[in-house]
N, C-alpha and C positions, 0 to 999 in steps of 0.2 A: 504494500500500500504506500503510495507516494503522497506526502503532505507538504504543502508550502505554508510557512508562517510568514506573513508579509506585513508591510506597513509598520515596520519597527524603527524607532528612533535610536535606541541604544541596546546593545547586546553585551552582557557581562559574562565572561568566561573565568572559571577558577583554574589557576595554573598551579599544579602540584604533581609530584611523583605519587602515583596511586599506592606505592608500597610504603609511603610514610604517612604518619598522622601529624597534621599540622594545625596550628591555630592561625586563623586568618585575621591577623591584626596588623598586617602590613600591606600597603597598596600594591607592592610589586608582586603579590601573589594572585592578583586578578588582572585580566585584560579587558579593557572597556573599549568597545568599538561604537562610535557614534556616527550617524549618517551626516552627510554634508548638507549644505543649504539647498532646499528644494528637492532633496532625494530621500529615499528610505532604504532600510535594509530588509533582507529576507533570509529565512532559514529553510533549507531543504532537508527532508527526512525520508528514509526508505524503511518501511516496516518498523517505525518507532525509533530508528537510529539516525542521528544527525549525520548527513553526508557532506554538507557544505553550507556556508553562509557568506553573505557579502551584499553588494549593492543590489537592490531589488530588481532593477531592470535586467541586470546580468543573470541573476538567479532564475527569473521567470523565463528568460529566453532559453534556458537549458532544461526546463521542465515542461514537457508536452503532456497535456491532459492529466493534471494531477487529480488524485482521487478526492482530495480534501484541501480546502484553502481556509486558513485562519487569519482574520484581519485583526491586527493588534492596535489599530487606531492610533498609531504614533506613540505607543507605549514602550516600556523597557522590558526586555526578556532576561531573566536571571535563572540560574540553576534552581531546581526545586529545593525548598528548605526541608531539613530533617530535624524533627523534634524528638530528641532521644530520651526524654523523661517526662511522662505525663500521667496524671491521675484523672481521667476524664469521665469515669462512670460513678456518679453519685447523685443523691437527692438531698434537698434541703440546702441550707446555707449557714454560715457561722458569723453573720454580720454582728450579732450581739456580742461576740468576743472582741470586737474592735475596741469597745469601751474598756474592757479589761486590759487590753494591751496599752491603751492610752494612760491607764492608771499604773502601769509598770509591771503587770503580770507577765511572766516569761512563758515561752512555748510549753515547757514541761509543767509549769504550775497550772496552766489551763488544762493540759492533758490529764494531769493527775487528779484534777477536780471533777473529771467526767466530761470535760469539753474536748475540743480538738477532734482528733480522729474518731474517738469513741462516740462523740455526738453525731458525727456524720454517718457512722456505722448504724446507729439506731434509725436515722431517717432513711438511709438506703435500704436497710433490711425491711422497712415497712412499705417500700414502694414496689409496685408490681413490675413485671418484666417489660411490658409495653411502655410504661412511663419512663423507665430507665433507658430503654432504647431510644425513645424520642429525645430525651435530654442529651444522650451521647451523640445522636445524629446531628442535633443543632450545633454542638460544640465542634464536631469534626468538620461540618460544612463551613463553619467560621474559619477554621484552620486552613481549609482548602482555598477559600476566597483570598486568604492572605499569603498564599504561595507555598504552603506545606504540602509536600507530596509523599512523605514517609513519616510515620509517627509510631513511637513506642507507647503502648497503652497498658496500664496496670489495673489489676483488680485491687482488692485490699480494703474495701469498705463493706465487707461482709464478715470477714474473719472466720466464722464457722462455714462449713462446707455448703449447706443449703443455699446460702446467699452467694458465696464465692462461685459456685457452679452457675448460678443465675447470671452473674457478671461475666463469666466466661462465655455463656451462650449469647449474651448481648454483644460482646466484642466480636465473636465469630460471625454473627449476623452482619455487623457493620463491615467486617472484612470482606464479606461476599457482596454486599450491596452498594458500598460507597466507593467512589473513584480515588482512593488513597491507599497506599501500602501501609499495613498495620502489623507491627510486631507485638505479640501479646505476652504480657508478663503476669505470672501468678504470684500474688502478694498477700497470702492469708496471714503472714507474719508481719503485718503492718502495725499491729498493736497487740496488747494482751487483753482479752475480754475481761470484763469486771468480775465474772464468776469463777476465775481460775488464776493461775500464776504462770510466769514465763516458762518455768521448768516443765510443768505439766502440759502446757499448750505446745511447747516444742515437741514433746513426745507425741502429742495428738496429731500435729501436722505431719511429722515424719511417718508415723505408723498408719494413719488413717487418710489424711487428705492427699498426700503425694501419690500413694497408690491409686487413688481415684482419678487424679490428674492423668496418670499413665493410662488408665482405662479409657478416658476421654480421647487421648491422643490416638489410641488404637482404634477408636471409633471415627477417626479422621477429623477430630476437633483440632484446631490450631492453638497450640500453646508453645511459646518459643523460649521463654526465660523464667527464672525464679528470682525473687527479690526478698530481702529481709530488712527490717528497720533495726540495724545494729546500733544501739544507743543506750546510755545509762538510763535505767528506769524502764527499758523496753526489753530488748534481747541482748545479752552479753555476747562476747566474741565466741565463746564455746558453743552457746546455743545457736548462734547465727551460722557457725561453721557446720554444725550438725544438719541444719535445715538445707543449707546450700549444697552440701555433699549429697544429701538424699535427692535433691532436685537434679543435680548433675548425673546421678546414677540412672535416671530415666531419660537422659538426653537433653535436659534443659540447659540453656546458657545461664551464666551467673551475672546478675545485674542488681547490685544491692546498695542500700543506703549505709554509709559508714562515716563517722567523724563529722556528721552534719551539725550537731549542736555542741558536741564536746570532743576532745581529743582522746578517743578510746584506743587508738592504734588498730582499729578494725580493718583499715585498708593497707596496713603495712606488714611486711615480713611474714606473710602466711600464705600457704598454698591451700586453696579451697577446692 
């Protein structure tokens, strides 16, 4: 399939060796091509792969009978944005906690008083699957409009399996129906439920939830990564390692929170 993307004023290309991971904080790592006065740029693609770009008149003369033409209306074309860490499936809000923050309450003080993650868990657990999907859909469509083409999406506002499974179903539906690449992360270790403790819930996740994730994968569900909130007052390093290793044993990639609020050493000197 041949597609022409035309009427472009500016094209931004990222310049880097694909074998290296770089932070793009210097302008010499991008190439900006701008059309001259009275002219425009165009991009040619073959089966979704960019084959060439340049002055529109030249590009159009080289492409006979394209299958699709996209008019950019004099806009800028940039590489798709990749959002590598999101929590997009939830119900309710925590606007009331803003007042607490203004009064000096810390993240963990709010969390330990039943707010924060656990408050959102209660609201998300009470929402039905259709409501959660519609909320997720709105958020992802907003990302798409702003240029995101790939996004990592976590569960984590269920904690217990019944809700975590619901969140996985919602994310899998979005992955099938929406025009965005989604990497799905299982995060039942986002917090410790009020009716248990970190040690017991670690064992619960490892012995009961992760085997159920494996079953879903065998049923062709998409689950790519596992995450843990490794933090003082949540899951310690040993508990986090146990959960991560269990996830790794069923083929999940490791993608976890560590040293976010305090220096626990969770991201250093350890093989997970």
